[in-house]
C-alpha positions in Angstrom: -73.0 4.6 28.3 -74.4 5.0 31.7 -73.5 8.1 33.8 -70.7 7.6 36.3 -71.7 5.8 39.5 -72.9 8.5 42.0 -71.1 6.7 44.8 -67.8 7.8 43.3 -68.9 11.3 42.4 -67.0 14.2 44.0 -67.9 16.7 41.4 -70.6 19.4 41.4 -73.4 18.6 39.1 -75.1 20.9 36.6 -78.6 21.6 38.0 -81.4 19.5 36.4 -83.5 22.6 35.9 -80.8 24.3 33.8 -80.0 21.2 31.9 -83.6 20.4 31.0 -83.8 22.5 27.8 -80.6 20.9 26.4 -82.4 17.5 26.5 -84.9 18.8 23.9 -82.3 19.9 21.4 -81.5 17.1 18.9 -78.0 15.6 19.0 -77.1 16.7 15.4 -77.7 20.4 16.5 -75.4 19.9 19.6 -72.8 18.2 17.4 -72.9 20.9 14.6 -72.4 23.7 17.1 -69.5 21.9 18.8 -68.0 21.0 15.4 -68.2 24.6 14.2 -66.4 25.9 17.4 -63.7 23.2 17.3 -63.0 23.8 13.6 -62.1 27.4 14.6 -60.2 26.4 17.7 -58.2 23.6 16.1 -57.9 25.1 12.6 -54.1 24.7 12.4 -53.9 21.2 13.8 -56.7 20.1 11.4 -55.0 21.7 8.5 -51.7 20.0 9.5 -53.4 16.6 9.6 -53.1 16.1 13.3 -56.7 15.0 13.5 -56.6 12.6 10.5 -57.0 9.7 12.9 -60.7 10.7 13.1 -61.3 10.2 9.3 -64.1 7.7 9.1 -64.3 7.4 12.9 -67.0 8.6 15.2 -66.4 10.0 18.7 -69.3 10.5 20.9 -69.1 12.9 23.9 -71.8 12.6 26.6 -72.1 15.3 29.3 -74.5 13.4 31.5 -75.5 16.1 34.0 -76.0 18.8 31.3 -77.9 16.5 28.9 -75.5 17.3 26.1 -74.6 14.7 23.6 -72.2 15.2 20.7 -71.2 12.9 17.8 -68.2 14.1 15.8 -66.1 12.8 12.9 -63.5 14.3 10.5 -64.7 14.7 6.9 -63.2 16.7 4.1 -60.6 18.2 6.5 -63.3 19.5 8.9 -64.8 18.2 12.1 -68.5 17.5 11.4 -71.5 16.2 13.1 -71.7 12.4 12.7 -74.9 10.7 11.7 -76.5 8.1 14.1 -75.0 4.7 13.8 -71.8 3.0 14.9 -69.7 4.9 17.5 -66.0 4.1 17.7 -65.4 5.8 21.0 -67.6 7.3 23.7 -66.3 9.7 26.3 -68.6 10.6 29.1 -68.5 12.6 32.3 -70.0 15.5 34.2 -69.7 19.0 32.9 -67.4 19.9 35.8 -65.1 17.0 35.1 -64.9 17.8 31.4 -64.1 21.4 32.3 -61.3 20.2 34.5 -60.0 18.2 31.6 -60.4 21.0 29.1 -58.6 23.5 31.3 -55.8 21.1 32.1 -56.6 21.2 35.8 -57.0 17.5 35.9 -55.3 14.7 34.1 -57.5 12.4 32.0 -55.9 9.3 33.6 -56.8 10.5 37.1 -60.4 11.2 36.1 -60.6 7.8 34.4 -59.2 5.9 37.4 -61.5 7.8 39.8 -64.4 6.6 37.5 -65.3 10.3 36.8 -64.4 10.0 33.1 -65.8 7.1 31.2 -64.4 5.7 28.0 -66.1 3.0 26.0 -65.0 1.6 22.6 -61.8 1.7 20.7 -58.9 2.1 23.2 -56.4 3.0 20.6 -58.6 5.8 19.3 -59.0 7.0 22.8 -55.3 7.2 23.2 -55.0 9.2 20.0 -57.6 11.7 21.2 -55.9 11.9 24.6 -52.5 12.5 23.1 -53.8 15.1 20.7 -55.5 17.0 23.5 -52.4 16.7 25.8 -50.3 18.4 23.0 -52.6 21.4 22.8 -51.9 24.6 24.7 -55.1 26.7 25.4 -52.9 29.8 25.5 -52.1 29.3 21.8 -55.5 28.8 20.2 -58.2 30.4 22.4 -59.3 34.0 21.9 -58.0 36.4 24.5 -61.2 36.9 26.4 -61.7 33.1 26.8 -58.0 32.6 27.8 -58.4 35.2 30.5 -61.7 33.7 31.7 -60.6 30.1 31.6 -58.6 30.0 34.9 -61.7 31.4 36.8 -64.3 29.2 35.1 -63.7 26.0 37.2 -63.7 27.8 40.6 -66.8 29.8 39.6 -68.6 26.6 38.5 -67.7 24.9 41.8 -69.0 27.9 43.8 -72.2 28.1 41.8 -73.1 24.4 41.6 -71.0 22.8 44.4 -72.6 21.2 47.4 
């Protein structure tokens, strides 16, 4: 999936120099680190079967400006790094836009229609992922230091890397 068209970009980009090292890290390493973190963050929903729609499915996340790529699946009641091969859904965007999404500051539909969030693949799976994320409340599952820092993260990012 190609990065979003720069003519539609209104988001600050992660600096190339800072992103350069991430490009040398293999995708399975990125994916394993993210899977580890998400297994802790979403332990209860995973245990309750709320992510069972990911069994046997692969979701790729591409953070274009930060050179981060993840491939995740659900296996044995755990999120895990997915092997190379078929991808059922690819979600891509800038680090800033994905932070907006993760912090609830921006709606995924808005980002999608502004061409700042790209989806490619199984639309139904994309809706399952979107609906799952919409049901999550960061105040419930994030550790206290991260909960306190989260509201300041997006404005700080914009100040550091904005135009």
